[in-house]
C-alpha positions as a printed NumPy array, in Angstrom:
array([[ 36.254, -62.644, -43.207],
       [ 37.889, -61.326, -46.317],
       [ 40.904, -59.   , -46.034],
       [ 42.055, -56.527, -48.685],
       [ 44.88 , -54.025, -48.898],
       [ 43.89 , -50.383, -49.172],
       [ 45.753, -50.229, -52.479],
       [ 43.635, -53.122, -53.787],
       [ 40.523, -51.251, -52.701],
       [ 41.704, -48.164, -54.578],
       [ 42.309, -50.158, -57.769],
       [ 39.4  , -52.586, -57.597],
       [ 36.667, -50.795, -55.619],
       [ 33.799, -51.723, -57.979],
       [ 34.779, -55.415, -57.906],
       [ 35.182, -55.476, -54.115],
       [ 31.849, -53.694, -53.618],
       [ 30.101, -56.126, -55.966],
       [ 31.506, -59.096, -54.023],
       [ 30.423, -57.427, -50.779],
       [ 26.849, -57.074, -52.057],
       [ 26.776, -60.678, -53.26 ],
       [ 28.522, -62.412, -50.355],
       [ 27.304, -60.152, -47.512],
       [ 30.639, -60.786, -45.785],
       [ 32.477, -57.828, -44.197],
       [ 35.826, -56.908, -45.712],
       [ 38.741, -55.84 , -43.506],
       [ 40.849, -53.13 , -45.138],
       [ 44.489, -52.983, -44.083],
       [ 47.111, -50.263, -44.433],
       [ 50.783, -51.051, -43.904],
       [ 49.796, -54.473, -42.583],
       [ 47.477, -53.093, -39.894],
       [ 43.662, -53.098, -39.749],
       [ 42.29 , -49.76 , -40.919],
       [ 38.565, -50.147, -41.633],
       [ 35.75 , -52.577, -42.287],
       [ 33.486, -52.503, -45.306],
       [ 29.997, -53.858, -44.662],
       [ 26.925, -53.891, -46.868],
       [ 24.188, -51.347, -46.134],
       [ 21.655, -53.858, -44.779],
       [ 24.181, -55.291, -42.328],
       [ 25.237, -51.819, -41.168],
       [ 21.62 , -50.741, -40.588],
       [ 20.938, -53.972, -38.697],
       [ 23.955, -53.298, -36.465],
       [ 22.756, -49.731, -35.821],
       [ 19.327, -51.014, -34.705],
       [ 20.917, -53.572, -32.398],
       [ 23.187, -50.924, -30.927],
       [ 20.203, -48.642, -30.196],
       [ 18.4  , -51.519, -28.491],
       [ 21.445, -52.375, -26.374],
       [ 21.893, -48.719, -25.402],
       [ 18.253, -48.584, -24.299],
       [ 18.689, -51.723, -22.22 ],
       [ 21.803, -50.265, -20.608],
       [ 19.91 , -47.068, -19.716],
       [ 17.131, -49.161, -18.205],
       [ 19.556, -51.21 , -16.138],
       [ 21.248, -48.034, -14.929],
       [ 17.868, -46.557, -13.938],
       [ 17.075, -49.7  , -11.935],
       [ 20.443, -49.58 , -10.171],
       [ 19.892, -45.898,  -9.344],
       [ 16.344, -46.664,  -8.142],
       [ 14.824, -44.378, -10.795],
       [ 11.818, -46.578, -11.459],
       [  8.051, -46.16 , -11.181],
       [  5.292, -48.554, -10.303],
       [  2.857, -49.375, -13.085],
       [  0.212, -47.276, -11.339],
       [  2.484, -44.233, -11.028],
       [  3.563, -44.568, -14.647],
       [ -0.087, -44.66 , -15.77 ],
       [ -0.793, -41.487, -13.786],
       [  2.141, -39.684, -15.399],
       [  1.176, -40.901, -18.864],
       [ -2.564, -40.272, -18.465],
       [ -2.588, -37.15 , -20.627],
       [ -1.064, -39.089, -23.557],
       [ -3.145, -42.217, -23.079],
       [ -6.535, -40.522, -23.443]])
């Protein structure tokens, strides 16, 4: 992963953004020697957002199972009948 100083980002933003688009590699931005932010290209960010939504849905499903908040297939069909017609 590439690392850039925040001052370099300020001075060379167009160049850094162009490299980001071409290389598709996240860029770690540091301030005073400490990590401050990551720059990622739009496609990668959107992909991460989709994965996060999927993982959150799986976590909710697992929690529902642990809390015994589940339905049989038959009961689910009955509840969904008005939308399935």
